[in-house]
Structures are given as structure tokens and as C-alpha cells.
C-alpha positions in Angstrom: 0.0 0.0 0.0 1.2 3.5 -0.8 1.7 5.1 2.6 1.4 8.6 1.1 -2.3 8.0 0.4 -3.6 5.3 2.7 -5.3 7.0 5.7 -2.9 10.0 5.7 -5.5 12.7 6.5 -7.4 10.3 8.9 -4.3 9.6 11.0 -3.5 13.3 11.2 -7.0 14.4 12.4 -7.1 11.6 15.0 -3.7 12.7 16.3 -5.1 16.3 16.7 -7.7 14.8 19.1 -5.0 12.7 20.9 -5.8 9.3 19.4 -3.5 6.9 17.6 -5.6 5.4 14.9 -3.2 2.5 14.3 -3.7 1.2 17.9 -6.8 -0.5 19.2 -5.8 0.4 22.7 -5.0 3.7 24.4 -1.3 2.9 24.7 -0.1 5.7 22.4 -2.9 8.1 23.0 -2.6 11.5 24.6 -5.6 11.4 27.0 -4.8 14.9 28.4 -5.6 16.5 25.0 -8.8 14.4 24.5 -10.2 14.9 28.0 -9.5 18.6 28.0 -11.0 19.2 24.6 -14.1 17.1 25.2 -14.9 18.4 28.7 -14.7 22.0 27.5 -16.7 21.2 24.4 -19.5 19.4 26.3 -19.6 22.1 29.1 -20.1 24.8 26.4 -23.6 23.4 25.8 -24.8 25.2 29.0 -24.2 28.8 27.9 -25.5 28.0 24.4 -28.7 26.5 25.7 -29.2 29.5 28.0 -28.7 31.8 25.1 -31.3 29.9 23.0 -33.9 30.0 25.9 -33.4 33.6 26.8 -33.5 34.8 23.2 -36.3 32.5 22.0 -38.2 35.4 20.5 -35.1 36.7 18.6 -34.8 34.3 15.8 -31.3 35.4 14.6 -29.7 34.9 18.0 -31.6 31.7 18.8 -30.7 30.1 15.4 -27.0 31.0 15.9 -27.0 29.4 19.4 -28.9 26.3 18.2 -26.6 25.9 15.2 -23.6 25.7 17.6 -25.5 23.3 19.9 -26.2 20.9 17.0 -22.6 21.0 15.9 -21.4 20.1 19.4 -23.9 17.3 19.8 -22.9 15.9 16.5 -19.2 15.9 17.5 -19.9 14.4 20.9 -21.9 11.5 19.3 -19.1 10.9 16.8 -16.6 10.8 19.8 -18.7 8.1 21.5 -19.1 6.1 18.3 -15.4 6.0 17.9 -14.8 5.0 21.5 -17.4 2.3 21.3 -16.2 0.8 18.0 -12.5 1.7 18.2 -11.2 -1.9 18.4 -13.4 -3.1 15.5 -12.4 0.0 13.4 -8.7 -0.6 13.9 -9.1 -4.3 13.2 -11.1 -3.4 10.0 -8.3 -1.0 8.9 -5.7 -3.8 9.1 -8.0 -6.4 7.6 -8.7 -4.2 4.5 -5.1 -3.3 4.1 -4.0 -6.9 4.3 -6.6 -8.0 1.7 -5.6 -5.2 -0.7 -1.9 -5.9 -0.3 -2.5 -9.6 -1.0 -4.5 -8.8 -4.1 -1.8 -6.4 -5.4 0.9 -8.9 -4.9 -1.1 -11.6 -6.7 -2.2 -9.3 -9.6 0.0 -6.2 -10.0 -2.6 -4.7 -12.5 -4.9 -4.0 -9.5 -2.3 -1.6 -8.0 -3.8 1.2 -10.1 -7.3 0.5 -8.8 -6.3 0.7 -5.2 -4.1 3.8 -5.7 -6.9 5.6 -7.6 -9.5 4.9 -4.8 -7.1 6.1 -2.1 -6.1 9.2 -4.1 -9.8 10.0 -4.4 -10.3 9.5 -0.7 -7.4 11.7 0.2 -8.4 14.4 -2.3 -11.9 14.6 -0.8 -10.6 14.4 2.7 -8.1 17.3 2.2 -10.8 19.5 0.6 -13.1 18.7 3.5 -10.4 19.4 6.1 -9.5 22.8 4.4 -13.1 23.9 4.4 -13.6 23.0 8.1 -10.4 24.7 9.2 -11.3 27.7 7.2 -14.5 27.9 9.1 -12.6 27.5 12.4 -10.1 30.3 11.3 -13.1 32.6 10.6 -14.5 31.8 14.1 -11.2 32.9 15.5 -10.9 36.2 13.7 -14.6 37.1 13.3 -14.9 38.8 16.8 -11.6 40.7 16.2 -12.8 42.0 12.8 -16.2 43.0 14.2 -14.6 44.8 17.2 -12.1 46.6 15.0 -14.8 47.7 12.5 -17.0 49.0 15.3 -14.1 50.8 16.9 -13.2 52.5 13.7 -16.8 53.5 13.0 -18.0 54.7 16.4 -14.9 54.9 18.6 -16.4 52.5 21.1 -15.3 48.9 21.9 -17.9 46.2 22.3 -16.3 42.8 23.1 -17.5 40.0 20.8 -17.3 36.3 21.1 -17.3 33.6 18.4 -20.5 32.0 19.6 -23.7 33.4 21.1 -23.6 32.2 24.7 -25.0 33.5 28.0 -22.5 33.3 30.9 -22.9 33.9 34.6 -20.2 36.6 34.4 -19.8 39.8 32.3 -18.2 39.2 29.0 -17.6 42.9 28.5 -14.7 43.1 31.0 -11.3 42.1 29.6 -10.4 39.9 32.6 -13.3 37.4 32.1 -13.4 38.0 28.4 -10.0 36.4 27.5 -10.7 33.0 29.1 -14.2 33.0 27.7 -12.8 33.7 24.3 -10.3 30.8 24.6 -13.1 28.6 25.8 -15.1 29.4 22.6 -12.0 28.5 20.5 -11.4 25.2 22.3 -15.0 24.3 21.7 -14.7 25.1 18.0 -11.5 23.1 17.9 -13.1 20.1 19.5 -16.2 20.2 17.3 -14.3 20.6 14.1 -11.5 18.1 14.8 -13.7 15.2 16.1 -16.1 15.7 13.1 -13.2 15.7 10.7 -11.7 12.6 12.2 -14.8 10.4 12.1 -16.1 11.8 8.8 -12.8 11.2 6.9 -12.5 7.7 8.5 -15.9 6.9 6.9 -14.7 8.2 3.6 -11.6 6.0 3.8 -13.6 2.9 4.6 -16.1 3.3 1.8 -13.4 4.0 -0.8 -11.4 1.0 0.2 -14.5 -1.3 0.1 -15.1 0.1 -3.4 -11.5 -0.9 -4.2 -12.3 -4.5 -3.2 -15.4 -4.6 -5.4 -13.5 -3.1 -8.3 -10.7 -5.6 -8.0 -13.3 -8.4 -8.1 -14.8 -6.8 -11.2 -11.4 -6.6 -12.9 -10.5 -10.2 -12.0 -13.8 -11.7 -13.3 -13.6 -9.7 -16.5 -10.1 -10.9 -17.3 -10.5 -14.5 -16.1 -9.7 -16.8 -19.0 -11.5 -20.1 -19.6 -9.5 -23.3 -18.8 -11.2 -25.8 -21.1 -8.8 -28.7 -20.3 -9.2 -28.2 -16.5 -12.8 -27.2 -15.7 -12.3 -27.8 -12.0 -9.4 -25.3 -11.8 -11.5 -22.9 -13.8 -14.3 -23.1 -11.2 -11.8 -22.7 -8.4 -10.5 -19.5 -9.9 -14.1 -18.2 -10.2 -14.8 -19.2 -6.6 -11.8 -17.1 -5.4 -13.2 -14.0 -7.2 -16.6 -14.6 -5.7 -15.1 -15.0 -2.3 -13.3 -11.6 -2.7 -16.7 -10.1 -3.6 -18.3 -11.8 -0.6 -15.5 -10.4 1.6 -16.3 -6.9 0.3 -20.0 -7.5 1.1 -19.2 -8.7 4.6 -17.0 -5.7 5.3 -19.6 -3.3 3.8 -22.3 -4.9 6.0 -20.2 -4.5 9.1 -19.5 -0.9 8.2 -23.2 -0.3 7.7 -24.0 -1.6 11.2 -21.2 0.1 13.0 -21.6 3.5 11.3 -25.4 3.7 11.5 -25.4 6.1 14.5 -22.8 8.3 12.7 -24.8 8.4 9.5 -28.1 9.1 11.3 -26.7 11.9 13.5 -24.8 13.4 10.5 -27.9 13.7 8.4 -30.2 14.8 11.3 -27.8 17.5 12.6 -26.8 18.7 9.1 -30.4 19.0 8.0 -31.2 21.3 11.0 -27.9 23.2 10.7 -28.6 24.0 7.1 -31.8 25.6 8.2 -30.3 27.7 11.0 -27.0 28.6 9.3 -28.8 29.3 6.0 -31.1 31.7 7.8 -28.1 33.4 9.4 -26.4 33.7 6.1 -29.4 35.2 4.4 -30.0 37.5 7.3 -26.4 38.9 7.4 -25.6 39.0 3.7 -23.6 41.0 2.5 -21.8 42.0 5.8 -18.4 40.8 6.8 -19.9 38.4 9.3 -21.5 36.4 6.5 -18.1 35.2 5.4 -17.9 32.9 8.4 -21.3 31.5 7.8 -20.5 30.9 4.1 -17.6 28.7 5.1 -19.6 27.0 7.9 -22.5 26.4 5.5 -20.1 25.1 2.8 -18.4 22.7 5.2 -21.6 21.1 6.5 -23.1 21.0 3.0 -19.9 19.4 1.7 -20.1 16.9 4.6 -23.7 16.0 3.6 -22.7 15.7 -0.1 -19.7 13.4 0.6 -21.7 11.2 2.9 -24.3 10.8 0.2 -21.6 10.4 -2.5 -19.8 7.7 -0.5 -23.1 5.8 0.1 -24.0 6.0 -3.5 -20.4 5.0 -4.6 -20.3 1.9 -2.4 -23.8 0.8 -3.5 -23.0 1.2 -7.2 -19.6 -0.6 -6.9 -21.3 -3.6 -5.3 -24.1 -3.9 -7.9 -21.7 -3.3 -10.8 -20.2 -6.7 -10.0 -23.3 -8.2 -11.8 -22.4 -6.3 -15.0 -18.8 -7.5 -14.6 -20.0 -11.1 -14.5 -22.0 -10.5 -17.7 -19.0 -8.9 -19.3 -16.8 -11.9 -18.5 -15.9 -14.8 -20.9 -18.9 -16.8 -19.5 -19.8 -18.2 -23.0 -16.6 -20.2 -23.0 -16.8 -21.3 -19.3 -17.6 -24.9 -18.3 -21.3 -25.6 -17.3 -20.4 -25.8 -13.6 -18.8 -22.4 -13.8 -21.8 -20.9 -15.6 -24.1 -22.1 -12.8 -21.9 -20.5 -10.2 -22.1 -17.2 -12.2 -25.9 -17.3 -12.3 -26.1 -17.5 -8.5 -23.5 -14.8 -8.2 -25.4 -12.4 -10.5 -28.6 -13.0 -8.5 -26.7 -12.1 -5.3 -25.1 -9.0 -6.8 -28.6 -7.5 -7.4 -28.8 -6.8 -3.6 -26.6 -3.7 -3.1 -24.2 -3.2 -0.2 -24.9 0.2 1.3 -24.7 2.4 4.3 -27.8 3.2 6.2 -29.1 5.6 8.8 -31.7 3.3 10.5 -34.6 4.4 8.4 -33.0 6.0 5.3 -30.1 5.3 2.9 -27.5 8.0 2.2 -27.4 8.6 -1.5 -27.8 11.5 -3.9 -31.6 11.3 -3.8 -31.5 11.7 0.0 -29.0 14.6 -0.3 -31.3 16.4 -2.8 -34.4 15.9 -0.5 -32.5 17.3 2.5 -31.3 20.4 0.7 -34.8 21.1 -0.7 -36.4 20.8 2.7 -33.7 23.0 4.3 -34.3 25.8 1.8 -38.0 25.6 2.6 -37.4 25.9 6.3 -35.0 28.8 5.8 -37.8 30.7 4.0 -40.1 29.9 6.9 -37.6 31.2 9.5 -37.2 34.4 7.5 -41.0 34.9 7.5 -41.0 34.5 11.3 -38.2 37.0 11.7 -40.0 39.4 9.5 
């Protein structure tokens, strides 16, 4: 496996949270980073919820607070999903890598397939990471820009914070303002980094499962008939079918383990699109809207990639039926043809992710975006 592409972004983002993705235990973890970030992130829900309750009649402030609440809840759920399934995730990483390395050693032509899937994964993950960290950077500098702009216009200083929270102390005095500002930043860091880590891990899993399916397709398409040894011909076909079955088993395991992650991602993102979209429409074209553009872009990109990954894995699994039909089945022995018929029937059932009661695909993505736009219009009417 090319170490420059396999899980490069994923390992980095988990290290930023204090986890060693290559270890199923906490031997190489940095628990002080993880505990500090998660405790500060979870505790920040209190001032945000107070802000939402107190400003329930002011839609703009309430939507800002609830948007941050949802982002934190999503990150906390992803944290607990990783903690719960860490051993199985690490075991799955090594299992997929071993299978792919074995296939590449046996058939060097498949190296291009594996490298292309991992390059696609890393390209998406890098774009995703940049968008999220751009949103984090704007969260850092947004209050400073607002304060400087207000100072230049009016000559007065009003201390601003990245998130709309209500605190039991005054945030307009410099002494409590500085630690409160740092608390806001640590919360943003925790929410962004944990989301990045789990989301990019899902991307890597789905792309590498697709690599397994595509290797099986390549092998069955290029399998040559062995007329003088039908038993050996059947054995070669069975090996390909076993590889496809392994991909199905891994995909099914992923679907079961990642259901909470997929569910919370679509639920939280759907509501966030409403609140952040409302904020963006309400603030446009002020400087503050730049932060919401990047924030909206990052969560919209997350929803799109989740849908794309689900669609990609489903399509790669069912394309195996087409690959079977494209093979040299006309020249195969009767026993081999019977095995192919059964395999084609099985390949009609797609392997896909799920969110308990929905399937992440492009149709679901389109439905969520349309619904979010409708609710943004509704919130604007309430604000008016």
C-alpha cells in the first residue's frame, strides 16, 4: 500500500484529538488532550442553551446558538461512536489493508485501482479538512474583525465572542473575556476536529471497500477459460466470488457500526442547514456572513460526501453483476456458468450504508437540501 495516500488525513486528524488510529488500545494516546477538549466542548452546551432559551423570541440569536449546539452534539456523538467501536475500526483497517496488499501482490494490475481509490479518498478528505479549518479560522478572527470595525466607525469597543452564549459573568470586561474567548475557541477546535476525524474515516472505509469490489470486477472480466481443467477454472471463479463476498461482509459490518454516525450526521446537518442558511441570508452581504459561508459550505460538503460515499459503495457492489455478464462466460464450463448465475442474483442486492430508516445517497441529499431551503424561508418569514 502507498503510505502517502492510505489514511494519511485520517491519522493526522485523530492525532489532533489525541488518538493513535493505528492502535486499538490507548497505549499511544494523549488522553490529556482528549479529555480537556471534550470536557470543554460538552460544558459549552450550557451557555449556548441558556442563550437559546433567553433569546427564544429573537430568531437570529436563537438560530445562531442552536446551530452551535447541534454542531457540538454531532461531534460528541461521533466521539462516543469512535470510543465504542475503536477496536473493530482498527481491526477493520488492518484487515482491509492486508486484503488489498495480497491482491496487489497476486495481480499487479490491480495496484492502479487501489491507488486511484485512495487518491480520491485523500483528495476529498483534504478538501473537506480545508473547508472545516477555514470555518474555524473565521470563528477565531470574526470577533476581532467586528470589534475593530466597530471601533473605527464609532470609537467604542464592544467585546465580541465567536459563539452566542450567555455566561454567569460579564463578557464585557477584559479579565473574564479572555478565558471565555479561549473557551469558545477550544469548543470550536473540538467540534471541528472530532467531526473531521470520524467523517474522513468513513470516507476511507467506503473508498477501500469500493476498491475491493472493483478488484473483483477486474478479475472476473479478465478471467480466461480453462477448457482442459474445468475444476481449476471453477476454483478461480470461486476465489473471485469469495473476494466479492468479503467486500459485502466488510460493507455490511460498516453499515451496522456506522449507523449512529450516518443518522446523526444527516439529522444534525439538515437542521444546521436551516439555521446557518437563515443566518447567512440575514447577514448578507456583511463581513460576518463570510464565516457562515464557510460554515455552511463545510456542513453542506459533509452531507454531499456522505451521500456520495453511500452511492459510490452501492454502485460498486451492484456493478459486479455487470462485470460477471462482461466476462468470458460463454466459454466457461457448465459448472462455472451455474456459479455465475447464482453470483449475478446475489449481486442484485446492493451493499450500502444506512441511517436506520434511510439510505445515504444523492436522492436523499437532494431531498434534505430542498427541505432545508423551505425551512429557511419559513424562518425568514417568522423573523419578518
